[in-house]
C-alpha positions as CSV (number, residue, x, y, z in Angstrom):
1,X,-10.3,-6.4,-2.8
2,X,-13.4,-4.4,-3.4
3,X,-14.7,-1.5,-1.4
4,X,-17.2,-3.6,0.5
5,X,-14.5,-6.1,1.6
6,X,-12.2,-3.2,2.6
7,X,-14.9,-1.6,4.7
8,X,-15.6,-4.9,6.4
9,X,-11.9,-5.4,7.3
10,X,-11.6,-1.9,8.7
11,X,-14.8,-2.4,10.7
12,X,-13.4,-5.7,12.2
13,X,-10.1,-3.8,13.0
14,X,-12.0,-1.0,14.7
15,X,-14.0,-3.2,16.9
16,X,-10.9,-5.3,17.7
17,X,-12.2,-8.5,16.1
18,X,-9.6,-8.7,13.2
19,X,-7.5,-11.8,12.9
20,X,-3.8,-11.7,12.2
21,X,-4.6,-12.5,8.6
22,X,-7.0,-9.6,8.4
23,X,-4.4,-7.3,9.9
24,X,-1.9,-8.4,7.2
25,X,-4.4,-7.6,4.5
26,X,-5.2,-4.2,6.0
27,X,-1.5,-3.4,6.3
28,X,-0.9,-4.4,2.7
29,X,-3.9,-2.4,1.5
30,X,-2.8,0.7,3.5
31,X,0.8,0.4,2.2
32,X,-0.5,0.2,-1.4
33,X,-2.7,3.3,-0.8
34,X,0.3,5.2,0.6
35,X,2.6,4.2,-2.2
36,X,0.0,5.2,-4.9
37,X,-0.4,8.6,-3.2
38,X,3.3,9.2,-2.9
39,X,3.8,8.1,-6.5
40,X,1.3,10.7,-7.6
41,X,3.0,13.4,-5.5
42,X,6.4,12.5,-6.8
43,X,5.3,12.8,-10.5
44,X,3.7,16.1,-9.8
45,X,6.9,17.3,-8.1
46,X,9.0,16.1,-11.0
47,X,6.9,18.1,-13.5
48,X,7.1,21.2,-11.3
49,X,10.8,20.9,-10.9
50,X,11.4,20.5,-14.6
51,X,9.3,23.5,-15.3
52,X,11.0,25.5,-12.6
53,X,14.5,24.8,-14.1
54,X,13.4,25.0,-17.7
55,X,10.3,27.2,-18.0
56,X,9.9,26.6,-21.7
57,X,10.0,22.8,-21.4
58,X,7.2,21.2,-23.3
59,X,5.9,18.4,-21.0
60,X,4.0,15.9,-23.1
61,X,1.8,13.0,-21.8
62,X,4.6,10.5,-22.5
63,X,6.9,12.4,-20.2
64,X,4.6,11.8,-17.2
65,X,3.5,8.2,-17.8
66,X,5.6,5.2,-18.6
67,X,4.6,2.9,-21.4
68,X,2.7,-0.3,-20.5
69,X,5.1,-3.2,-21.2
70,X,4.2,-5.4,-24.2
71,X,4.1,-8.5,-22.0
72,X,1.2,-7.1,-20.1
73,X,-0.8,-6.9,-23.3
74,X,0.3,-10.4,-24.3
75,X,-0.9,-11.9,-21.0
76,X,-4.2,-10.0,-20.8
77,X,-6.6,-10.7,-23.6
78,X,-8.9,-7.9,-22.6
79,X,-6.3,-5.3,-23.3
80,X,-5.4,-3.9,-26.8
81,X,-1.9,-2.4,-27.2
82,X,-3.3,0.0,-29.9
83,X,-6.1,1.4,-27.7
84,X,-5.0,0.8,-24.1
85,X,-1.4,2.1,-24.2
86,X,-0.6,5.2,-22.3
87,X,-0.7,8.4,-24.3
88,X,2.3,9.2,-26.4
89,X,3.5,5.6,-26.9
């Protein structure tokens, strides 16, 4: 879903013309947005907690991001494992 489609769905919802299918999409979209935000908060908290307990910890990029699985690269021809992998892997 792109930004324009999301805005159209939200507009339908606000003027009470959204169908049940539209509401399902809106709820999934909102759930995903909340999960992404919480994931970001959780990782920030993890780094802060590690540094609070072990002030001299050397947090590296690969301590914050997981590696992208190899099968993702194998299924997606536009990705290159050598250049698109998360830092440190």
